[in-house]
LODREN-783079 format. One line per 8 residues: for each residue y, z, x of N, C-alpha, C, O. Coordinates in steps of 0.1 Angstrom, whole numbers, padded with zeros to 4 digits. Example, Ala and Ser with C-alpha at 12.3 -4.5 7.8 and 13.67 -1.06 7.14 Angstrom:
REM LODREN-783079
-0057 0078 0132 -0045 0078 0123 -0033 0078 0132 -0033 0085 0142 ~ -0022 0071 0128 -0011 0071 0137 0000 0079 0129 0011 0080 0134 $
This chain:
REM LODREN-783079
-0012 0000 0009 0000 0000 0000 0012 0000 0009 0013 0006 0019 ~ 0023 -0007 0004 0035 -0007 0011 0042 0007 0012 0040 0014 0002 ~ 0049 0010 0022 0056 0023 0023 0069 0022 0016 0074 0011 0012 ~ 0075 0034 0015 0089 0034 0008 0099 0027 0016 0110 0023 0011 ~ 0096 0024 0029 0106 0018 0038 0107 0003 0034 0117 -0004 0037 ~ 0098 -0002 0026 0099 -0016 0021 0107 -0017 0008 0109 -0028 0003 ~ 0111 -0005 0003 0119 -0005 -0009 0134 -0004 -0006 0137 0005 0002 ~ 0142 -0013 -0011 0156 -0012 -0008 0164 -0004 -0018 0164 -0008 -0030 $
0170 0007 -0014 0177 0015 -0024 0189 0007 -0030 0195 -0002 -0023 ~ 0192 0010 -0042 0203 0004 -0049 0214 0014 -0052 0212 0023 -0060 ~ 0225 0014 -0044 0235 0024 -0045 0242 0023 -0059 0247 0012 -0063 ~ 0243 0034 -0065 0249 0035 -0079 0264 0031 -0079 0268 0024 -0089 ~ 0271 0036 -0070 0286 0033 -0070 0289 0020 -0062 0301 0017 -0060 ~ 0279 0013 -0058 0282 0000 -0051 0283 0002 -0036 0283 0013 -0031 ~ 0283 -0009 -0029 0284 -0009 -0014 0299 -0006 -0010 0308 -0005 -0018 ~ 0300 -0003 0003 0313 0000 0009 0323 -0011 0007 0319 -0023 0007 $
0336 -0008 0005 0347 -0018 0004 0351 -0023 0017 0348 -0016 0027 ~ 0357 -0034 0018 0362 -0039 0031 0372 -0029 0038 0371 -0028 0050 ~ 0380 -0022 0030 0389 -0012 0035 0381 -0001 0042 0385 0004 0052 ~ 0371 0004 0035 0363 0015 0040 0356 0010 0053 0355 0018 0062 ~ 0351 -0002 0053 0344 -0007 0065 0353 -0007 0077 0350 -0003 0088 ~ 0366 -0012 0074 0376 -0012 0085 0379 0002 0090 0380 0004 0102 ~ 0381 0011 0081 0384 0025 0085 0372 0031 0093 0374 0039 0102 ~ 0360 0029 0088 0348 0034 0095 0347 0029 0109 0345 0036 0118 $
0349 0016 0110 0348 0009 0123 0358 0015 0133 0356 0017 0145 ~ 0370 0017 0127 0381 0022 0136 0378 0036 0141 0379 0038 0153 ~ 0375 0045 0132 0373 0059 0137 0360 0061 0144 0360 0069 0154 ~ 0350 0054 0141 0337 0055 0149 0340 0049 0163 0335 0054 0173 ~ 0347 0038 0163 0350 0031 0176 0359 0041 0185 0356 0042 0197 ~ 0368 0048 0179 0376 0058 0186 0368 0069 0191 0370 0074 0203 ~ 0358 0073 0183 0349 0084 0188 0341 0080 0199 0339 0088 0209 ~ 0336 0068 0199 0327 0062 0210 0336 0061 0223 0331 0064 0233 $
0348 0056 0221 0357 0055 0232 0360 0068 0239 0361 0069 0251 ~ 0363 0078 0230 0366 0092 0236 0353 0097 0243 0355 0103 0254 ~ 0342 0096 0237 0329 0101 0244 0327 0094 0257 0323 0100 0267 ~ 0329 0080 0257 0327 0073 0269 0337 0077 0280 0333 0078 0292 ~ 0349 0080 0277 0359 0084 0286 0355 0098 0293 0356 0099 0305 ~ 0350 0107 0284 0346 0120 0290 0334 0118 0299 0334 0124 0310 ~ 0324 0110 0295 0312 0108 0303 0315 0101 0316 0311 0106 0327 ~ 0324 0091 0316 0327 0083 0328 0334 0092 0338 0333 0091 0350 $
0343 0101 0333 0350 0110 0341 0341 0120 0349 0345 0126 0359 ~ 0329 0122 0344 0320 0131 0351 0310 0124 0361 0302 0131 0367 ~ 0311 0111 0361 0301 0104 0370 0308 0100 0384 0320 0099 0385 ~ 0299 0099 0393 0303 0094 0406 0296 0080 0408 0290 0075 0399 ~ 0298 0073 0420 0293 0060 0421 0277 0060 0420 0272 0051 0414 ~ 0271 0070 0425 0256 0071 0425 0251 0073 0410 0243 0065 0406 ~ 0257 0083 0403 0252 0085 0389 0256 0074 0380 0249 0071 0370 ~ 0268 0068 0383 0272 0057 0374 0262 0045 0375 0259 0039 0365 $
0257 0043 0387 0248 0032 0389 0234 0035 0382 0228 0026 0376 ~ 0230 0048 0383 0218 0051 0376 0219 0049 0361 0210 0044 0354 ~ 0231 0052 0355 0234 0050 0341 0233 0035 0338 0228 0031 0328 ~ 0240 0027 0346 0240 0013 0344 0226 0007 0345 0223 -0002 0337 ~ 0218 0012 0353 0204 0007 0354 0196 0010 0342 0186 0003 0339 ~ 0200 0020 0334 0193 0024 0322 0201 0020 0309 0199 0026 0299 ~ 0210 0011 0311 0219 0007 0300 0212 0004 0287 0217 0009 0276 ~ 0201 -0003 0287 0195 -0007 0274 0189 0005 0267 0190 0007 0255 $
0183 0014 0275 0177 0026 0270 0187 0035 0264 0186 0041 0253 ~ 0198 0037 0272 0209 0046 0268 0216 0041 0255 0219 0048 0246 ~ 0218 0027 0255 0225 0021 0243 0216 0024 0231 0222 0027 0220 ~ 0203 0022 0232 0194 0024 0220 0194 0039 0216 0195 0042 0204 ~ 0194 0048 0225 0194 0063 0222 0208 0067 0216 0209 0075 0207 ~ 0218 0061 0221 0232 0064 0216 0233 0059 0202 0239 0066 0194 ~ 0229 0047 0199 0230 0042 0186 0222 0050 0176 0226 0053 0165 ~ 0210 0054 0180 0201 0063 0172 0208 0076 0169 0207 0081 0157 $
0214 0082 0179 0221 0095 0177 0233 0094 0168 0235 0102 0159 ~ 0241 0083 0169 0252 0081 0160 0248 0079 0146 0254 0085 0137 ~ 0237 0071 0144 0232 0069 0130 0228 0082 0124 0231 0085 0113 ~ 0220 0090 0132 0215 0102 0127 0226 0112 0123 0226 0119 0113 ~ 0237 0112 0132 0248 0121 0130 0256 0117 0117 0259 0126 0109 ~ 0258 0104 0116 0266 0100 0104 0258 0102 0091 0264 0107 0081 ~ 0245 0099 0091 0237 0102 0079 0237 0117 0076 0237 0120 0064 ~ 0237 0125 0086 0237 0140 0083 0250 0144 0077 0250 0153 0068 $
0261 0137 0080 0274 0141 0075 0277 0134 0061 0287 0136 0055 ~ 0267 0126 0056 0269 0120 0043 0265 0130 0032 0268 0128 0021 ~ 0259 0141 0036 0256 0152 0027 0268 0161 0025 0274 0166 0035 ~ 0273 0162 0013 0285 0169 0010 0284 0184 0013 0273 0190 0012 ~ 0295 0190 0018 0296 0205 0020 0300 0212 0007 0301 0224 0007 ~ 0304 0205 -0003 0309 0211 -0015 0298 0220 -0022 0286 0216 -0022 ~ 0302 0232 -0026 0293 0241 -0032 0281 0245 -0023 0270 0248 -0028 ~ 0283 0245 -0010 0272 0247 -0001 0266 0261 -0003 0254 0263 0001 $
0274 0271 -0008 0269 0284 -0009 0262 0286 -0022 0257 0297 -0026 ~ 0260 0275 -0030 0253 0276 -0042 0238 0271 -0041 0233 0262 -0048 ~ 0231 0276 -0031 0218 0273 -0028 0210 0286 -0026 0214 0295 -0019 ~ 0199 0287 -0033 0190 0299 -0032 0177 0295 -0026 0171 0284 -0029 ~ 0171 0304 -0018 0157 0302 -0013 0148 0302 -0024 0148 0310 -0033 ~ 0138 0292 -0024 0129 0291 -0035 0115 0287 -0030 0114 0278 -0021 ~ 0105 0293 -0035 0091 0289 -0032 0084 0285 -0045 0071 0284 -0045 ~ 0091 0282 -0055 0085 0278 -0068 0078 0265 -0066 0083 0256 -0059 $
0067 0263 -0074 0060 0251 -0073 0057 0245 -0087 0061 0252 -0097 ~ 0051 0234 -0088 0047 0229 -0101 0034 0235 -0105 0026 0240 -0096 ~ 0031 0236 -0118 0018 0242 -0122 0006 0234 -0116 0007 0221 -0114 ~ -0005 0240 -0112 -0016 0233 -0107 -0022 0223 -0116 -0029 0214 -0112 ~ -0020 0225 -0129 -0026 0216 -0139 -0017 0203 -0141 -0021 0194 -0148 ~ -0005 0203 -0135 0004 0192 -0136 0000 0180 -0127 0000 0181 -0115 ~ -0003 0169 -0133 -0006 0157 -0126 0000 0145 -0134 -0001 0144 -0146 ~ 0007 0137 -0126 0014 0125 -0133 0004 0115 -0137 -0004 0110 -0129 $
0005 0111 -0150 -0004 0101 -0155 0001 0087 -0152 0013 0085 -0149 ~ -0008 0077 -0152 -0004 0063 -0150 0006 0059 -0161 0006 0064 -0172 ~ 0015 0050 -0157 0026 0046 -0166 0020 0041 -0180 0026 0044 -0190 ~ 0009 0034 -0179 0003 0028 -0191 -0001 0040 -0201 0001 0039 -0213 ~ -0006 0051 -0195 -0010 0062 -0204 0002 0069 -0209 0002 0074 -0221 ~ 0013 0070 -0202 0025 0076 -0207 0031 0068 -0218 0035 0073 -0228 ~ 0031 0054 -0217 0036 0046 -0227 0028 0047 -0240 0033 0047 -0251 ~ 0015 0049 -0239 0006 0051 -0250 0010 0064 -0258 0011 0064 -0270 $
0013 0074 -0251 0017 0087 -0257 0031 0085 -0264 0033 0090 -0275 ~ 0040 0078 -0257 0053 0077 -0263 0053 0068 -0276 0060 0071 -0286 ~ 0044 0058 -0276 0043 0049 -0288 0036 0057 -0299 0037 0053 -0311 ~ 0028 0066 -0296 0021 0074 -0306 0032 0082 -0314 0031 0083 -0326 ~ 0042 0087 -0307 0053 0095 -0314 0064 0086 -0319 0070 0089 -0329 ~ 0066 0075 -0313 0077 0065 -0317 0071 0051 -0318 0073 0043 -0308 ~ 0064 0048 -0328 0057 0035 -0330 0065 0023 -0328 0060 0012 -0325 ~ 0078 0024 -0331 0087 0012 -0330 0091 0008 -0316 0098 -0002 -0314 $
0087 0016 -0306 0091 0012 -0292 0084 -0001 -0288 0072 -0002 -0290 ~ 0092 -0010 -0283 0087 -0023 -0279 0084 -0024 -0264 0077 -0015 -0259 ~ 0088 -0034 -0257 0084 -0037 -0244 0086 -0027 -0233 0094 -0018 -0234 ~ 0078 -0028 -0223 0079 -0020 -0211 0073 -0027 -0199 0063 -0033 -0200 ~ 0080 -0027 -0188 0075 -0033 -0175 0066 -0024 -0168 0069 -0018 -0158 ~ 0054 -0022 -0174 0044 -0012 -0169 0040 -0015 -0155 0037 -0005 -0147 ~ 0040 -0027 -0150 0035 -0030 -0137 0044 -0025 -0126 0040 -0024 -0114 ~ 0056 -0021 -0130 0065 -0014 -0120 0059 -0002 -0114 0061 0002 -0103 $
0051 0005 -0122 0044 0017 -0118 0033 0015 -0108 0028 0025 -0103 ~ 0031 0003 -0104 0021 0001 -0093 0028 -0002 -0080 0021 -0005 -0070 ~ 0041 -0002 -0080 0048 -0005 -0068 0050 0007 -0059 0048 0018 -0064 ~ 0052 0006 -0046 0055 0018 -0038 0068 0024 -0043 0077 0018 -0049 ~ 0069 0037 -0040 0080 0045 -0045 0092 0045 -0035 0089 0045 -0023 ~ 0104 0045 -0040 0115 0047 -0032 0115 0061 -0025 0109 0070 -0031 ~ 0122 0063 -0014 0122 0076 -0008 0128 0086 -0017 0138 0084 -0024 ~ 0122 0098 -0017 0126 0109 -0025 0119 0111 -0038 0118 0121 -0044 $
0114 0100 -0043 0107 0100 -0056 0092 0105 -0054 0086 0104 -0044 ~ 0087 0111 -0065 0074 0117 -0065 0064 0108 -0073 0052 0107 -0069 ~ 0069 0101 -0083 0060 0094 -0092 0068 0084 -0101 0080 0085 -0101 ~ 0061 0076 -0108 0067 0067 -0118 0066 0073 -0131 0055 0079 -0135 ~ 0077 0073 -0139 0077 0078 -0153 0082 0068 -0163 0090 0060 -0159 ~ 0076 0069 -0175 0081 0060 -0186 0090 0068 -0195 0086 0078 -0200 ~ 0102 0063 -0196 0112 0070 -0204 0119 0060 -0214 0124 0050 -0209 ~ 0119 0062 -0227 0125 0053 -0236 0140 0052 -0234 0146 0062 -0230 $
0146 0041 -0238 0160 0040 -0240 0164 0048 -0252 0157 0047 -0262 ~ 0174 0057 -0251 0178 0065 -0263 0182 0056 -0274 0181 0059 -0286 ~ 0188 0044 -0271 0193 0035 -0281 0181 0030 -0290 0184 0025 -0301 ~ 0169 0030 -0285 0158 0025 -0292 0153 0036 -0303 0145 0033 -0311 ~ 0158 0048 -0302 0154 0059 -0310 0165 0063 -0321 0161 0067 -0332 ~ 0177 0062 -0317 0188 0068 -0326 0201 0061 -0323 0203 0055 -0312 ~ 0211 0063 -0332 0224 0057 -0330 0232 0063 -0319 0241 0056 -0313 ~ 0229 0075 -0315 0236 0082 -0304 0227 0089 -0294 0216 0092 -0298 $
0232 0092 -0282 0224 0099 -0273 0220 0113 -0278 0209 0118 -0277 ~ 0230 0120 -0284 0228 0133 -0289 0217 0134 -0300 0209 0143 -0301 ~ 0218 0124 -0309 0208 0123 -0320 0194 0120 -0314 0184 0125 -0319 ~ 0193 0112 -0304 0181 0108 -0298 0175 0121 -0291 0162 0123 -0292 ~ 0183 0129 -0285 0178 0141 -0279 0172 0150 -0289 0161 0156 -0288 ~ 0180 0152 -0300 0175 0161 -0311 0161 0156 -0317 0153 0164 -0320 ~ 0160 0143 -0318 0148 0137 -0323 0136 0140 -0314 0125 0144 -0318 ~ 0138 0139 -0301 0127 0141 -0291 0124 0156 -0291 0112 0160 -0290 $
0134 0165 -0291 0132 0179 -0292 0123 0183 -0304 0115 0192 -0303 ~ 0126 0177 -0315 0119 0179 -0327 0104 0176 -0325 0095 0183 -0330 ~ 0101 0164 -0319 0088 0160 -0316 0081 0170 -0307 0069 0174 -0309 ~ 0088 0174 -0296 0082 0184 -0287 0079 0196 -0294 0068 0202 -0292 ~ 0088 0201 -0303 0085 0213 -0311 0073 0212 -0320 0068 0222 -0324 ~ 0069 0200 -0324 0057 0198 -0332 0045 0199 -0324 0034 0202 -0329 ~ 0046 0196 -0311 0034 0196 -0302 0032 0210 -0296 0020 0213 -0293 ~ 0042 0218 -0295 0040 0231 -0288 0052 0240 -0293 0061 0235 -0299 $
0050 0253 -0291 0061 0262 -0295 0073 0260 -0287 0073 0260 -0274 ~ 0085 0257 -0293 0097 0254 -0287 0108 0262 -0293 0110 0262 -0305 ~ 0116 0270 -0285 0127 0277 -0290 0140 0270 -0286 0143 0270 -0274 ~ 0147 0265 -0295 0159 0257 -0292 0171 0267 -0294 0175 0269 -0306 ~ 0177 0272 -0284 0188 0282 -0285 0201 0276 -0287 0211 0283 -0289 ~ 0202 0263 -0287 0215 0256 -0290 0214 0247 -0302 0221 0237 -0303 ~ 0205 0250 -0311 0203 0242 -0323 0216 0241 -0330 0223 0251 -0332 ~ 0219 0229 -0336 0231 0226 -0343 0244 0226 -0334 0255 0226 -0339 $
0241 0227 -0321 0252 0226 -0311 0249 0216 -0300 0251 0218 -0288 ~ 0245 0204 -0305 0241 0193 -0296 0249 0180 -0298 0246 0170 -0294 ~ 0260 0182 -0306 0269 0170 -0309 0277 0166 -0297 0276 0173 -0286 ~ 0284 0155 -0297 0292 0150 -0286 0303 0160 -0281 0307 0159 -0269 ~ 0307 0169 -0289 0317 0179 -0284 0310 0189 -0275 0317 0196 -0267 ~ 0297 0191 -0276 0290 0201 -0268 0282 0195 -0257 0282 0200 -0246 ~ 0276 0183 -0259 0267 0177 -0249 0271 0163 -0246 0274 0155 -0255 ~ 0272 0159 -0233 0274 0146 -0229 0267 0143 -0216 0263 0152 -0209 $
0264 0130 -0214 0258 0126 -0201 0269 0126 -0190 0281 0123 -0193 ~ 0265 0129 -0178 0275 0128 -0167 0278 0113 -0164 0271 0104 -0168 ~ 0290 0111 -0158 0295 0098 -0156 0285 0090 -0147 0283 0078 -0149 ~ 0280 0097 -0137 0270 0091 -0127 0258 0086 -0135 0252 0075 -0132 ~ 0253 0095 -0144 0241 0091 -0151 0243 0080 -0160 0234 0071 -0162 ~ 0255 0079 -0167 0258 0068 -0175 0258 0055 -0167 0253 0045 -0172 ~ 0264 0055 -0156 0265 0043 -0147 0251 0039 -0143 0248 0027 -0143 ~ 0243 0048 -0139 0229 0045 -0134 0221 0040 -0145 0213 0030 -0143 $
0222 0045 -0157 0214 0041 -0169 0218 0026 -0172 0209 0019 -0176 ~ 0231 0023 -0171 0235 0009 -0174 0228 -0001 -0164 0224 -0012 -0168 ~ 0227 0003 -0151 0220 -0005 -0141 0205 -0006 -0145 0200 -0017 -0144 ~ 0199 0005 -0149 0185 0004 -0153 0183 -0005 -0165 0173 -0013 -0165 ~ 0192 -0004 -0175 0190 -0013 -0186 0192 -0028 -0183 0185 -0036 -0189 ~ 0201 -0031 -0174 0202 -0044 -0169 0190 -0049 -0162 0185 -0061 -0163 ~ 0184 -0040 -0153 0173 -0044 -0145 0160 -0046 -0154 0152 -0055 -0152 ~ 0159 -0038 -0165 0147 -0039 -0173 0152 -0043 -0188 0147 -0037 -0197 $
0161 -0053 -0189 0166 -0057 -0202 0155 -0062 -0211 0145 -0068 -0207 ~ 0157 -0059 -0224 0147 -0064 -0234 0136 -0054 -0236 0127 -0057 -0244 ~ 0135 -0043 -0228 0124 -0034 -0230 0130 -0020 -0235 0140 -0015 -0231 ~ 0122 -0015 -0245 0126 -0002 -0251 0122 0010 -0242 0128 0021 -0243 ~ 0112 0008 -0233 0108 0018 -0224 0111 0014 -0210 0106 0004 -0205 ~ 0118 0022 -0203 0121 0019 -0189 0111 0027 -0180 0107 0038 -0183 ~ 0108 0021 -0168 0099 0027 -0158 0108 0032 -0147 0115 0023 -0141 ~ 0108 0044 -0144 0117 0050 -0134 0110 0057 -0123 0099 0063 -0125 $
0115 0057 -0111 0110 0064 -0100 0117 0078 -0099 0130 0078 -0098 ~ 0110 0089 -0101 0117 0101 -0102 0110 0113 -0095 0098 0111 -0091 ~ 0117 0124 -0094 0111 0136 -0089 0114 0147 -0100 0124 0147 -0106 ~ 0104 0156 -0102 0105 0165 -0113 0112 0179 -0111 0109 0188 -0118 ~ 0120 0180 -0100 0128 0192 -0097 0126 0198 -0084 0135 0205 -0079 ~ 0115 0195 -0077 0112 0201 -0064 0122 0198 -0053 0126 0206 -0045 ~ 0128 0186 -0053 0137 0182 -0043 0149 0190 -0043 0155 0192 -0032 ~ 0154 0195 -0054 0166 0203 -0055 0164 0217 -0060 0173 0223 -0066 $
0152 0222 -0057 0149 0236 -0062 0158 0246 -0055 0161 0244 -0043 ~ 0163 0256 -0062 0172 0266 -0057 0186 0262 -0057 0195 0271 -0055 ~ 0190 0249 -0059 0204 0245 -0059 0210 0247 -0073 0203 0245 -0084 ~ 0223 0250 -0074 0229 0250 -0087 0230 0235 -0091 0228 0226 -0084 ~ 0233 0234 -0104 0233 0220 -0110 0244 0211 -0103 0241 0200 -0100 ~ 0255 0217 -0100 0266 0209 -0094 0264 0207 -0079 0268 0197 -0074 ~ 0257 0216 -0073 0253 0214 -0059 0243 0203 -0058 0244 0194 -0049 ~ 0233 0202 -0067 0223 0192 -0067 0230 0178 -0069 0226 0168 -0063 $
0240 0178 -0078 0247 0165 -0080 0254 0160 -0068 0253 0148 -0065 ~ 0260 0168 -0060 0268 0163 -0049 0260 0160 -0036 0264 0153 -0027 ~ 0247 0165 -0036 0239 0162 -0024 0229 0151 -0027 0221 0147 -0018 ~ 0230 0145 -0039 0221 0134 -0042 0224 0121 -0034 0236 0119 -0030 ~ 0214 0114 -0031 0215 0101 -0023 0223 0091 -0031 0226 0092 -0043 ~ 0227 0081 -0024 0235 0070 -0030 0228 0063 -0042 0235 0058 -0051 ~ 0215 0063 -0042 0208 0056 -0052 0201 0066 -0062 0193 0063 -0070 ~ 0206 0079 -0061 0199 0089 -0069 0209 0095 -0080 0221 0096 -0078 $
0203 0098 -0092 0211 0104 -0102 0203 0115 -0110 0191 0113 -0110 ~ 0210 0125 -0115 0203 0136 -0122 0198 0131 -0136 0204 0123 -0142 ~ 0186 0136 -0139 0181 0133 -0153 0187 0143 -0163 0188 0155 -0160 ~ 0189 0138 -0175 0195 0147 -0185 0183 0152 -0194 0172 0150 -0192 ~ 0188 0160 -0204 0178 0167 -0213 0169 0157 -0221 0157 0159 -0223 ~ 0175 0145 -0225 0167 0135 -0232 0156 0130 -0223 0144 0130 -0228 ~ 0159 0126 -0211 0148 0121 -0202 0138 0131 -0199 0126 0128 -0199 ~ 0142 0144 -0196 0132 0153 -0193 0124 0157 -0205 0112 0160 -0204 $
0130 0158 -0217 0122 0161 -0229 0111 0150 -0231 0100 0153 -0235 ~ 0114 0137 -0228 0104 0127 -0229 0093 0129 -0219 0082 0126 -0221 ~ 0097 0133 -0207 0087 0136 -0196 0078 0148 -0201 0066 0148 -0198 ~ 0083 0157 -0208 0075 0168 -0213 0065 0163 -0224 0055 0169 -0226 ~ 0069 0153 -0231 0060 0147 -0241 0048 0141 -0235 0037 0143 -0239 ~ 0050 0134 -0223 0039 0128 -0216 0033 0137 -0206 0021 0134 -0202 ~ 0040 0148 -0202 0034 0157 -0192 0037 0171 -0196 0045 0178 -0190 ~ 0031 0176 -0207 0034 0190 -0211 0030 0201 -0201 0036 0212 -0201 $
0021 0197 -0192 0017 0207 -0182 0028 0210 -0172 0028 0220 -0165 ~ 0039 0202 -0171 0049 0204 -0161 0056 0218 -0164 0059 0225 -0154 ~ 0057 0222 -0176 0062 0236 -0179 0052 0243 -0188 0052 0242 -0200 ~ 0043 0249 -0181 0031 0255 -0188 0027 0269 -0182 0017 0274 -0186 ~ 0035 0274 -0172 0031 0287 -0167 0044 0294 -0163 0054 0288 -0160 ~ 0042 0308 -0162 0054 0316 -0159 0060 0314 -0145 0072 0316 -0143 ~ 0051 0310 -0136 0056 0309 -0122 0060 0295 -0119 0062 0292 -0107 ~ 0060 0286 -0129 0064 0272 -0126 0079 0271 -0123 0087 0279 -0127 $
0082 0260 -0115 0096 0257 -0113 0103 0252 -0126 0099 0242 -0132 ~ 0113 0260 -0130 0120 0256 -0142 0130 0245 -0140 0131 0240 -0129 ~ 0137 0241 -0150 0144 0228 -0149 0158 0229 -0154 0161 0233 -0166 ~ 0168 0225 -0146 0182 0223 -0149 0183 0208 -0151 0180 0200 -0142 ~ 0188 0204 -0162 0190 0189 -0165 0204 0185 -0161 0213 0184 -0170 ~ 0206 0183 -0148 0220 0182 -0143 0226 0168 -0146 0237 0165 -0142 ~ 0218 0159 -0152 0223 0146 -0156 0232 0147 -0169 0238 0137 -0173 ~ 0231 0159 -0175 0240 0162 -0187 0250 0173 -0184 0248 0180 -0174 $
0260 0173 -0192 0270 0184 -0191 0272 0190 -0205 0271 0183 -0215 ~ 0274 0203 -0205 0275 0211 -0217 0287 0219 -0218 0292 0225 -0209 ~ 0293 0219 -0230 0305 0227 -0233 0301 0238 -0243 0297 0235 -0254 ~ 0302 0250 -0238 0298 0262 -0246 0305 0263 -0260 0298 0266 -0270 ~ 0318 0261 -0260 0325 0263 -0273 0328 0250 -0280 0335 0249 -0290 ~ 0323 0239 -0274 0326 0226 -0280 0341 0222 -0279 0346 0215 -0287 ~ 0347 0227 -0268 0361 0225 -0266 0364 0215 -0254 0375 0214 -0249 ~ 0353 0208 -0251 0354 0197 -0240 0356 0203 -0226 0359 0196 -0217 $
0353 0216 -0225 0352 0222 -0211 0338 0222 -0208 0330 0231 -0212 ~ 0334 0212 -0200 0319 0210 -0197 0316 0217 -0184 0315 0210 -0173 ~ 0313 0230 -0184 0310 0237 -0172 0296 0243 -0173 0292 0252 -0165 ~ 0288 0239 -0183 0274 0244 -0184 0264 0232 -0182 0269 0220 -0181 ~ 0252 0235 -0182 0241 0225 -0180 0229 0228 -0189 0226 0240 -0190 ~ 0223 0219 -0196 0212 0222 -0204 0200 0224 -0195 0199 0219 -0184 ~ 0190 0233 -0200 0179 0236 -0192 0166 0238 -0201 0167 0240 -0213 ~ 0155 0237 -0194 0142 0240 -0200 0135 0251 -0192 0135 0250 -0179 $
0130 0261 -0198 0122 0271 -0191 0110 0275 -0199 0108 0270 -0211 ~ 0102 0283 -0194 0089 0287 -0200 0087 0302 -0198 0088 0307 -0187 ~ 0084 0309 -0209 0080 0323 -0208 0069 0326 -0218 0063 0317 -0223 ~ 0066 0339 -0220 0055 0342 -0228 0056 0337 -0242 0046 0335 -0250 ~ 0068 0335 -0246 0071 0330 -0260 0069 0315 -0261 0071 0309 -0272 ~ 0067 0308 -0250 0066 0294 -0250 0077 0287 -0243 0084 0292 -0235 ~ 0079 0274 -0247 0090 0266 -0241 0103 0269 -0247 0104 0271 -0259 ~ 0114 0269 -0238 0127 0272 -0243 0137 0261 -0239 0136 0256 -0228 $
0146 0258 -0248 0157 0248 -0244 0170 0256 -0246 0173 0261 -0257 ~ 0178 0257 -0235 0190 0265 -0236 0201 0259 -0227 0200 0247 -0223 ~ 0210 0267 -0223 0221 0262 -0214 0223 0273 -0203 0220 0285 -0205 ~ 0230 0269 -0192 0234 0279 -0182 0246 0273 -0174 0249 0262 -0176 ~ 0252 0282 -0166 0263 0278 -0158 0259 0267 -0148 0249 0268 -0142 ~ 0268 0257 -0146 0265 0247 -0136 0267 0251 -0122 0262 0245 -0112 ~ 0274 0263 -0120 0277 0267 -0106 0268 0279 -0102 0270 0285 -0091 ~ 0257 0282 -0109 0248 0293 -0106 0235 0288 -0099 0228 0279 -0106 $
0232 0292 -0088 0220 0288 -0081 0209 0299 -0084 0212 0311 -0084 ~ 0197 0294 -0086 0186 0303 -0090 0173 0298 -0083 0170 0286 -0083 ~ 0165 0307 -0078 0153 0304 -0071 0143 0298 -0080 0134 0291 -0075 ~ 0144 0301 -0093 0133 0296 -0102 0136 0282 -0108 0127 0277 -0115 ~ 0148 0277 -0105 0151 0264 -0111 0153 0253 -0101 0156 0255 -0089 ~ 0151 0241 -0106 0153 0228 -0098 0158 0217 -0107 0155 0218 -0119 ~ 0165 0207 -0102 0170 0196 -0110 0162 0183 -0108 0161 0179 -0096 ~ 0156 0177 -0118 0149 0165 -0117 0159 0153 -0115 0171 0154 -0119 $
0155 0143 -0108 0164 0131 -0106 0156 0118 -0105 0144 0118 -0104 ~ 0163 0107 -0105 0157 0094 -0105 0164 0086 -0094 0175 0089 -0090 ~ 0157 0076 -0089 0161 0068 -0078 0161 0053 -0081 0150 0048 -0085 ~ 0172 0046 -0080 0173 0032 -0082 0170 0024 -0070 0171 0029 -0058 ~ 0164 0012 -0072 0161 0003 -0061 0163 -0011 -0065 0164 -0014 -0076 ~ 0164 -0020 -0055 0165 -0034 -0057 0153 -0040 -0063 0142 -0037 -0058 ~ 0154 -0047 -0074 0143 -0052 -0081 0137 -0065 -0075 0126 -0070 -0079 ~ 0145 -0072 -0067 0141 -0085 -0062 0130 -0084 -0052 0125 -0094 -0046 $
């Protein structure tokens, strides 16, 4: 099987602009010039010749070091203190099913769902993703995202015990998708146009365990976006084992934003957790890090 290195990530916000490229080349060039001046000042004729004799090797190592350093600095420092140590895992009974089996489950609950590019689930995964998941377009279920979420929650509640602590508070004044998730979803719909079920490369929370919801958002890769409550509720329909034990990694749905009072102050995040009473759907602060929680996310890639 091909490795993830054969998959080309698709950056959600697009490639760098000509102005950014010029600025990057300028300041990186200045940094290289400064480093070269310092190094040259420390050499004599003998050591300078040794360096020149190894020019190809040094150039390769220098390039590798600069690339590693720049990539390391692409991770934001924002909300850096909102990370907690976590050793939470997925339940041992949780195993991701083939995409075809997931689609069968979804169509059992929503018979009107049409096409799906199921063969995508046989491709190698992009870096960061754990498995392929089948998630319906919300537009195929209801007139609005909020109504589609309520519909899926109702179905989940018929399959297992579910306590919805924000029932009747899931309208657009309370819940919305993040701007990044909206943008990414549009790209997915274009890539898999004409299909009611999209096939996505995702991870179910482990990658960002211990991070607050907003910390998870800012450290995501260029092709990564957080999954919202609708997407994760669909994942629970096809994989109920994901939240089935008290010591399982719980879920912050950082692809959505929540306003506690419905006053358009969106500083909360919807979540799913599990306790002795069963599955719970609720909300929490977006700036609180907890060792028991992680944020699921999805990764876009070039379809060509």
